[in-house]
C-alpha positions in Angstrom: 83.3 -31.1 184.0 83.0 -30.3 180.3 86.8 -30.2 179.9 87.1 -33.7 181.5 84.5 -35.1 179.1 86.3 -33.8 176.0 89.6 -35.2 177.4 88.1 -38.7 177.9 86.6 -38.7 174.4 89.9 -37.7 172.9 91.7 -40.5 174.7 89.1 -43.0 173.4 89.6 -41.9 169.8 93.4 -42.3 170.1 93.0 -45.8 171.6 90.7 -46.8 168.8 93.1 -45.6 166.1 96.0 -47.5 167.7 93.9 -50.7 167.8 93.0 -50.5 164.1 96.6 -49.8 163.2 97.7 -52.9 165.2 95.1 -55.1 163.5 95.9 -54.0 159.9 98.6 -56.0 158.2 101.7 -54.1 157.3 102.6 -54.1 153.6 106.2 -53.6 152.6 107.1 -52.7 149.0 110.4 -53.8 147.8 112.0 -52.9 144.5 111.5 -56.4 143.1 107.7 -56.3 143.8 107.3 -53.7 141.0 108.8 -56.2 138.5 106.6 -59.2 139.6 104.3 -60.7 137.0 101.2 -60.1 139.1 102.0 -56.4 139.5 102.9 -55.8 135.9 99.8 -57.8 134.7 97.7 -55.5 136.9 99.2 -52.4 135.1 99.1 -53.9 131.5 96.9 -57.0 130.8 99.1 -57.7 127.7 102.3 -57.8 129.7 104.1 -61.1 129.3 101.8 -62.4 126.5 103.8 -63.8 123.6 102.6 -62.7 120.2 101.2 -65.4 118.0 103.4 -65.9 114.9 101.6 -67.5 111.9 103.0 -70.9 111.2 104.5 -71.1 107.7 104.1 -74.6 106.3 107.2 -76.1 104.8 107.1 -78.4 101.9 109.8 -80.7 100.4 108.2 -82.2 97.3 105.5 -81.5 94.8 103.6 -83.1 92.0 101.4 -81.7 89.2 99.2 -82.7 86.3 97.8 -80.4 83.7 96.1 -80.3 80.3 97.6 -78.0 77.7 96.6 -76.8 74.2 99.8 -76.5 72.0 99.5 -74.0 69.2 102.4 -74.2 66.7 103.9 -70.9 65.6 104.9 -69.9 62.0 102.9 -72.7 60.3 99.9 -73.0 58.0 96.9 -72.7 60.4 94.7 -74.6 58.0 97.0 -77.6 58.0 98.4 -77.6 61.6 95.6 -77.3 64.1 95.7 -76.6 67.9 96.2 -79.9 69.8 96.3 -81.4 73.3 99.1 -82.1 75.8 98.8 -84.4 78.8 101.6 -83.3 81.1 102.9 -84.5 84.5 105.8 -83.3 86.6 107.2 -83.7 90.1 110.3 -83.0 92.1 111.8 -81.1 95.0 110.1 -78.1 96.6 112.6 -76.0 98.5 110.5 -72.9 99.1 111.7 -70.4 96.5 113.5 -73.0 94.4 112.6 -76.4 93.0 114.0 -79.0 90.6 111.9 -81.4 88.7 111.5 -84.1 86.1 108.5 -84.0 83.7 107.0 -85.7 80.8 103.9 -86.2 78.7 102.3 -86.9 75.4 101.4 -84.2 72.9 98.9 -84.6 70.0 98.8 -82.0 67.3 96.2 -82.6 64.5 97.5 -82.3 60.9 94.3 -81.7 58.8 95.2 -82.3 55.2 91.6 -82.2 54.0 91.0 -78.8 55.7 94.2 -77.5 54.0 93.0 -78.9 50.6 89.6 -77.1 51.0 91.5 -73.9 51.7 93.3 -74.1 48.3 96.3 -76.5 48.9 95.5 -79.1 46.3 98.6 -81.2 47.1 96.9 -82.3 50.3 93.7 -83.6 48.7 92.2 -86.8 50.0 95.0 -87.3 52.5 92.7 -87.2 55.6 93.6 -86.1 59.1 96.4 -87.5 61.2 97.9 -86.6 64.6 101.5 -85.4 65.0 102.5 -87.5 68.1 105.1 -86.2 70.5 106.0 -88.2 73.6 108.7 -86.3 75.6 110.5 -86.0 79.0 112.9 -83.5 80.5 114.8 -82.1 83.4 114.2 -78.6 84.8 114.4 -76.0 87.5 111.6 -73.8 89.0 111.6 -70.5 90.8 108.5 -69.5 92.8 107.5 -66.6 95.1 106.7 -68.6 98.2 104.6 -66.5 100.5 101.9 -66.7 103.2 99.1 -66.0 100.8 97.1 -68.5 98.7 98.6 -67.4 95.4 102.0 -68.9 94.3 103.5 -67.3 91.2 106.3 -69.2 89.5 108.5 -69.6 86.4 110.2 -72.7 85.2 112.5 -73.9 82.5 113.6 -77.3 81.2 115.7 -79.2 78.7 113.5 -81.7 76.8 114.0 -84.9 74.9 111.3 -85.0 72.2 110.2 -87.8 70.0 108.0 -87.2 66.9 105.9 -89.4 64.6 103.6 -88.5 61.7 102.3 -91.6 59.8 105.8 -93.1 59.7 105.8 -96.9 60.3 108.1 -99.8 59.9 107.6 -103.6 60.0 109.3 -106.0 62.4 109.2 -109.7 61.6 110.5 -112.7 63.5 109.6 -116.1 65.0 111.0 -119.5 65.8 108.2 -122.0 65.6 106.1 -119.7 63.5 106.8 -116.5 61.5 105.1 -113.2 62.3 105.3 -109.6 61.2 104.0 -106.5 62.9 104.1 -102.8 62.0 105.0 -100.1 64.5 105.3 -96.3 64.6 108.7 -94.8 64.1 109.6 -91.8 66.3 112.4 -89.4 65.4 114.4 -87.6 68.2 114.8 -83.8 68.6 116.2 -81.9 71.6 114.5 -78.8 72.8 113.7 -76.3 75.6 110.5 -75.3 77.3 109.6 -72.6 79.8 106.5 -71.8 81.8 105.0 -69.0 83.8 102.0 -69.5 85.9 99.9 -69.0 89.1 99.0 -71.7 91.5 96.0 -70.8 93.7 95.6 -72.8 96.9 92.2 -74.5 97.4 93.0 -76.6 100.5 96.2 -77.5 102.5 98.9 -78.0 99.9 96.4 -78.5 97.0 96.4 -75.8 94.2 94.7 -75.2 90.9 97.5 -74.4 88.5 97.1 -72.2 85.4 99.6 -70.6 83.1 101.2 -70.5 79.7 104.3 -72.3 78.3 106.6 -71.5 75.4 108.6 -74.4 73.9 110.9 -75.0 71.0 112.5 -77.9 69.3 115.7 -78.1 67.2 115.3 -79.7 63.8 117.0 -82.9 65.0 116.0 -86.0 63.0 112.5 -84.8 62.2 112.0 -81.2 61.3 113.6 -79.2 58.5 114.3 -76.3 60.9 113.7 -75.2 64.5 110.0 -75.2 65.5 108.3 -73.3 68.4 104.8 -73.3 70.0 102.9 -71.7 72.8 100.7 -73.7 75.2 98.2 -72.4 77.7 97.4 -75.0 80.3 95.2 -75.7 83.4 95.8 -78.4 86.0 96.3 -79.3 89.7 99.4 -79.1 91.9 100.0 -80.8 95.2 102.7 -79.7 97.6 103.9 -82.2 100.1 
């Protein structure tokens, strides 16, 4: 009787295992299943995720305005004082290279009274007058374009300078009535200028621009010899 009971229980267990196996879904693994996105994503959450590459903004043009302080070299400091230069430029911005046109107006004080007080009696009672220098030029620019907010650069240009110091002339004319008017006479000199600076980005494409320039002028129709000056400057630059 005991053996019969054990035999019946064994048959019941075998039948139960067969029923569970029949109800369980059969899973077949094929070679391609291991390459499926769902399987790989389960093994590595970063699988299939494309890295985010920082977008580098590309510019094609730029414009700048700055205020400089020209300091003439190899001159009498009591006579020729530091001045002011209003300067604008703009042109192509091709990443590491640029080409531009620029121009401005430079004022350099000539202080005869100060020189007279310093012992130069020939300048006595002559007052103070500005040496005026409108100019324009063509140049090229090299810059270290990079993802940071700091843009180092150097530039060079060939300049067309025009100078005036107290020289005037009179023009007269008329048809129904006669008139005369005096005007400033400007003398031409060619020259070169170079700059080195840093532009620091404040907002998208907007930079504060600071640096120093070194310029020279040939004697031309104004000077007795070549003249040179240094010019620290501060301004703004917009890349577009």
